C-alpha positions in Angstrom: -154.6 -31.0 20.8 -157.3 -29.3 18.8 -157.2 -29.1 15.0 -157.1 -25.3 15.2 -153.9 -25.6 17.4 -152.3 -27.8 14.8 -153.3 -25.5 11.9 -152.2 -22.3 13.5 -149.0 -23.6 15.2 -149.8 -23.2 18.8 -147.5 -25.4 20.8 -149.1 -27.7 23.3 -148.1 -27.6 27.0 -145.4 -30.1 28.0 -147.7 -31.6 30.6 -150.5 -32.2 28.1 -148.1 -33.8 25.7 -146.7 -36.1 28.4 -150.2 -37.0 29.5 -151.3 -37.8 25.9 -148.2 -40.0 25.4 -148.8 -41.8 28.7 -152.4 -42.5 27.7 -151.2 -44.0 24.4 -148.6 -46.2 26.2 -151.2 -47.4 28.7 -153.7 -48.2 26.0 -151.1 -50.1 24.0 -150.1 -52.2 27.0 -153.8 -53.0 27.8 -154.5 -54.5 24.4 -151.1 -55.9 23.7 -152.1 -59.5 24.6 -155.4 -59.0 22.8 -154.0 -57.3 19.7 -154.5 -59.1 16.4 -151.4 -60.5 14.8 -151.7 -58.3 11.7 -150.9 -55.1 13.6 -147.0 -55.4 13.2 -147.4 -56.1 9.5 -149.8 -53.2 9.1 -147.4 -50.9 10.9 -144.5 -51.9 8.6 -146.6 -51.5 5.5 -147.8 -48.1 6.6 -144.2 -47.0 7.1 -143.3 -48.2 3.6 -146.1 -46.1 2.1 -145.5 -43.0 4.2 -141.8 -43.1 3.5 -142.6 -42.3 -0.1 -144.0 -38.9 0.9 -142.4 -37.9 4.2 -139.5 -38.9 6.3 -140.9 -41.0 9.2 -139.6 -43.8 11.3 -141.3 -46.8 12.8 -141.3 -45.0 16.2 -143.4 -42.3 14.6 -146.3 -44.7 14.0 -148.5 -45.9 16.8 -151.3 -48.4 16.3 -153.6 -49.5 19.0 -156.8 -51.5 19.1 -159.4 -51.4 21.8 -163.1 -52.1 22.4 -165.4 -49.1 22.9 -169.2 -49.6 23.4 -169.0 -53.1 22.0 -167.1 -52.1 18.9 -163.5 -52.8 17.9 -161.6 -49.5 17.4 -158.3 -49.3 15.6 -156.5 -46.1 16.4 -153.6 -44.9 14.2 -151.3 -42.0 15.3 -148.6 -40.8 13.0 -146.1 -38.1 14.1 -145.2 -36.2 11.0 -142.0 -34.1 10.8 -142.3 -30.3 11.1 -142.3 -28.6 7.7 -140.7 -25.2 7.5 -142.1 -22.7 5.0 -139.6 -21.4 2.4 -139.7 -17.8 1.3 
């Protein structure tokens, strides 16, 4: 999903959302056995900090680690709740 789509509220197609979620799940499964042991603690601490500002659950935070071009990449995806404008 492009940044413009997020900013202007265009809804992604269901198939695209399902594909993106499946890619996240597959990536997490690939690196699960290689994941550093600090990831669960990192996820818990992120939840504690985010909970001060927005209502999120542990299921809303996805952390994955993978290697790309010889570099370790830590990817963090947080699903934030929809905010309705008042007025």
